[in-house]
Structures are given as C-alpha cells and as structure tokens.
C-alpha positions as a printed Julia matrix, in Angstrom:
264×3 Matrix{Float64}:
  96.7   26.36  -76.01
  99.87  24.5   -75.34
 100.35  25.08  -71.55
  96.55  24.97  -70.27
  94.08  24.06  -72.75
  95.87  21.09  -73.98
  96.8   19.58  -70.62
  93.1   20.4   -69.46
  91.74  18.07  -72.69
  94.22  15.22  -71.65
  92.76  15.52  -68.05
  89.24  14.75  -69.87
  90.86  11.77  -71.79
  90.38  13.95  -75.23
  93.58  13.02  -76.81
  92.56  13.97  -80.36
  91.45  17.76  -78.91
  94.54  17.93  -76.97
  96.84  17.16  -80.08
  94.97  19.66  -81.99
  95.34  22.5   -79.49
  99.28  21.49  -79.14
  99.5   21.56  -82.42
  97.6   25.19  -82.87
  99.74  26.57  -80.22
 103.08  25.67  -81.92
 101.97  27.15  -85.02
 100.71  30.32  -83.53
 104.44  30.87  -81.71
 106.36  29.81  -84.9
 104.29  32.61  -86.44
 104.65  35.31  -83.54
 108.6   34.15  -83.42
 108.46  34.98  -87.7
 107.01  38.24  -86.79
 107.65  39.99  -83.88
 111.26  38.26  -82.39
 113.75  40.62  -83.17
 117.7   39.31  -83.72
 118.79  42.31  -83.84
 117.65  43.59  -79.94
 117.49  39.71  -78.91
 113.57  39.75  -77.54
 109.99  40.12  -78.64
 109.01  43.83  -80.4
 105.62  44.64  -80.24
 105.7   47.1   -83.2
 108.77  45.48  -85.02
 106.37  45.1   -88.25
 106.18  48.8   -88.31
 109.19  49.72  -86.73
 110.38  51.83  -89.28
 107.46  53.61  -89.48
 106.87  54.41  -85.75
 110.4   55.14  -85.35
 110.93  53.78  -82.04
 110.92  50.02  -80.25
 108.01  49.47  -78.17
 107.74  46.62  -75.84
 105.61  45.53  -72.94
 106.3   43.52  -69.6
 103.86  41.22  -70.21
 104.87  39.49  -73.3
 108.38  39.64  -72.11
 107.27  38.27  -69.12
 105.32  35.48  -70.67
 108.07  34.33  -72.96
 110.34  33.64  -70.17
 107.61  31.91  -68.24
 106.84  29.72  -71.17
 110.28  28.92  -73.1
 109.29  30.69  -75.81
 112.54  33.19  -76.67
 114.19  31.14  -79.09
 117.18  29.25  -78.74
 116.43  29.95  -74.77
 117.8   33.51  -75.31
 116.36  35.55  -72.3
 118.92  38.11  -71.41
 117.78  40.82  -72.95
 114.1   40.16  -72.27
 115.25  40.15  -68.64
 117.33  43.15  -68.9
 114.4   44.84  -69.95
 112.06  43.54  -67.02
 114.99  44.58  -64.3
 115.59  47.91  -66.08
 111.98  48.73  -67.24
 113.14  51.25  -69.7
 110.98  54.33  -71.08
 110.16  51.96  -74.36
 108.5   49.28  -71.99
 104.63  49.27  -71.28
 104.3   48.64  -68.03
 101.23  46.61  -66.72
  99.0   48.14  -63.99
  99.19  46.71  -60.66
  96.52  43.8   -61.45
  98.92  42.31  -63.87
 101.98  43.02  -62.26
 102.42  39.49  -61.13
 103.8   38.18  -64.75
 106.81  40.36  -64.64
 107.35  39.29  -61.02
 107.02  35.56  -61.69
 109.5   36.02  -64.56
 111.99  37.79  -62.67
 111.77  34.9   -59.69
 112.1   32.3   -62.78
 115.46  33.56  -63.78
 116.77  33.86  -59.99
 116.45  37.63  -59.65
 113.97  37.85  -56.81
 116.59  40.77  -55.24
 114.69  42.69  -58.0
 111.44  41.64  -57.06
 111.94  42.35  -53.03
 112.94  45.76  -54.35
 109.94  46.27  -56.13
 107.68  45.25  -53.3
 109.53  47.6   -51.18
 110.15  50.51  -53.78
 106.91  50.58  -55.77
 104.2   48.87  -53.99
 104.9   49.44  -50.22
 105.15  53.18  -51.22
 101.5   53.66  -52.83
  99.47  55.92  -51.06
  96.53  53.59  -50.57
  99.05  51.58  -48.55
 100.68  54.26  -46.81
  97.06  55.97  -45.74
  94.32  53.46  -46.41
  95.96  50.35  -45.91
  94.82  48.78  -49.08
  95.81  48.37  -52.99
  95.09  51.07  -55.33
  94.12  50.31  -59.04
  96.75  52.12  -60.85
  99.97  53.16  -59.65
  98.89  56.55  -59.62
  95.71  57.08  -57.56
  95.07  60.83  -56.99
  93.05  62.78  -54.13
  89.7   63.43  -54.72
  89.49  61.64  -57.96
  87.27  58.44  -59.14
  90.18  56.53  -58.83
  90.14  53.19  -57.09
  91.96  53.02  -53.83
  91.13  49.72  -53.49
  91.06  47.02  -55.96
  92.52  43.62  -56.56
  96.57  43.52  -57.21
  97.3   40.96  -54.9
 100.55  39.84  -56.38
 102.58  40.75  -53.18
 100.98  37.97  -51.49
 100.95  35.2   -54.31
 104.5   36.26  -55.32
 105.75  35.75  -51.56
 104.38  32.27  -51.74
 105.36  31.21  -55.24
 108.41  32.91  -56.05
 110.31  34.29  -52.75
 109.39  30.8   -50.71
 109.02  29.2   -53.85
 106.1   26.66  -53.2
 104.56  25.61  -56.26
 102.55  22.32  -57.4
 103.99  20.06  -59.72
 101.09  17.71  -59.73
  96.83  18.57  -59.4
  95.94  18.86  -56.0
  99.37  19.47  -54.77
 100.29  15.8   -54.42
 103.74  16.99  -55.52
 105.12  20.41  -54.72
 108.42  22.53  -55.01
 109.65  24.52  -52.61
 112.4   26.86  -54.24
 113.13  29.59  -51.88
 114.93  32.29  -53.15
 115.22  34.74  -50.21
 117.4   37.72  -51.62
 118.3   39.72  -48.43
 115.05  38.96  -46.43
 116.49  38.02  -42.85
 112.95  36.51  -41.69
 110.36  35.03  -43.36
 107.02  32.86  -41.87
 104.07  31.6   -44.12
 101.41  29.19  -44.19
 100.3   27.78  -47.69
  97.0   26.46  -47.16
  96.44  23.42  -49.96
  93.72  20.61  -50.4
  95.85  18.27  -48.83
  96.75  20.3   -45.77
  99.52  23.04  -44.78
 102.94  23.9   -45.95
 104.48  25.59  -43.26
 107.62  27.79  -43.76
 110.25  29.47  -41.8
 113.3   31.29  -42.76
 115.69  33.32  -40.66
 118.9   34.66  -40.7
 121.28  36.46  -43.29
 122.6   35.74  -46.5
 125.27  32.74  -46.29
 123.91  31.84  -42.65
 120.28  31.31  -43.53
 118.38  28.17  -41.28
 115.0   27.04  -43.06
 112.33  24.96  -41.69
 109.68  22.92  -43.57
 106.91  21.25  -42.78
 104.49  19.36  -45.39
 101.25  17.47  -44.7
 101.18  13.83  -44.71
 100.39  12.21  -48.15
 102.56  15.36  -50.1
 105.68  14.43  -51.91
 108.29  17.64  -51.8
 110.62  18.2   -53.89
 113.48  20.9   -52.98
 115.36  23.22  -55.5
 118.64  24.71  -54.11
 121.62  26.64  -55.74
 124.13  23.89  -56.78
 126.56  25.18  -54.31
 124.59  24.44  -51.5
 125.29  20.89  -50.19
 122.08  18.99  -48.39
 122.24  15.44  -47.67
 118.92  14.42  -49.46
 118.6   12.32  -52.59
 119.49  14.28  -55.77
 116.4   14.39  -58.51
 117.75  13.86  -62.27
 115.6   15.96  -63.84
 114.51  19.77  -65.34
 115.82  22.1   -62.94
 116.62  25.87  -63.22
 120.05  26.5   -64.76
 122.83  26.65  -61.64
 120.31  24.51  -59.44
 120.11  21.06  -57.94
 116.59  19.13  -57.42
 116.23  16.81  -54.41
 113.41  14.9   -53.0
 112.14  15.25  -49.35
 112.51  12.16  -47.63
 110.61  13.51  -44.47
 107.3   15.82  -44.08
 109.48  18.09  -41.59
 112.89  19.19  -42.66
 115.44  21.71  -41.69
 118.56  22.86  -43.13
 121.14  25.79  -43.3
 121.96  28.1   -46.56
 125.52  28.82  -46.79
 125.79  30.36  -49.99
 122.32  31.77  -50.58
C-alpha cells in the first residue's frame, strides 16, 4: 500500500487515492506492531498472540526481511531480525527457493553480502539440480525419481548478484537515475552487464578486499550515484541525502568511471 500502490496512484495523478493508500498502510503497520512486535525478543514474532499456548517462538524469513527492507522495525531496531536472517535458527520458517530473494536483499541492505555469497556457494551451488542438471530446483530438497521439480523459477542468485552484490538499482522510473553500491565481500572478480531501457550498465571488478579495482560504464542520459563506505576516498561530489549507515553517496560526473577500493 505505502511503497507500491501509493506511488502508482501518484504516477496516475490520483493524489486522493494515493493518500488513502498511504494512510491505510500506516494503520495496518501500526496494528501489526501492536500485535506482532515483541520488545522482549526485539523483532516480529509470528505467533506472538498465541505464544503462551504454543510454547515456542515462530518467525519467518519473509516477515523479518520485509520489516528490514521497508523500515518497519520500531525505532529502526533491526539488530535481532538481522541476526535471525544470518543464523537461520530452527524457529525461523525458511522460504522455498523462488521466494528466497527477500532474505538476501535484506542481508545486503544491512551490509552483509558476505552471508549472501556464503549462501550462494553453500546452499544454492550444492543443489542436486545444479550439480547434476544445470538447473534450479523448486524446493531445497529434490529427491530422485519423485515428482519434485528439478527445473523451476528461483532466479534469486541472478538478480541478487546484480542488485545487491554489484549494487545496481534504479532510483527513478526508466533508470533515469541509478544507484551503484558495490558490496563484493571476498569476490576477487565480477563482470556483468545490466541491460536497461536506456542502454547497458557495464560493471567490472577485480582484486582482493583492500585493493580492488572497479570500472563502470553508464549509458548516455543516465545519472549515476555511487554509494561507498565512508572510509573510502574518491574525488566525486558528495550528495547530502539518505544513504546506508556508515556509507557516503557520490554523484558520478561522467558516464565512465574507474576507481580503487582500499577499505572494502
């Protein structure tokens, strides 16, 4: 309601409906906080109203990821939700592969692409369907000689690599303005091309953490904003607007750029 439908209403010049969506979304969020936010646990608990009856906490990766992605944790308190998404305790319900991207997006938003890459290497790359069939299976377990689908649509590893590891995301419709927030963890090389309606964004990274060279190429007419750790030094104009904690935002002054990361 607040993050998708209201902006769509505004795009269609229906300000009254946009405001209705915004207000209804706020009321639903407030009701959800009252019913499911646990100050004791510092996160959303799916069965909080029935906790005494059921005798154990139940959470899910989708709820916690959504709360992080859309800033829905009261007071910005995301620490325990993030730890649950990192550790995946037994009481955390875990999405099947086609919905696994939400958790990976949330981890990346909080700067934990090291966990994302570990997940891709240890959970995704070890699937039987990947090893034996070069496909992505529908469920985490796909037994042989059963009705389990060995070819499905869980393409999170592809879009997460673009959106969260290379960090390429649109800031305006049609990619008129884009953000690039590289979070490469221990990757020593990454080459990719993001095809947009304005043209191709070419991303190349090579080197280990502490000495990593990145080159970027944006199509003509696209405005780029680079988000880096504050400890990095780069000769670009600083943009004073929202950025992740510990990061700084810069305006790309040319459509081609090369720089070295010394601290990330």
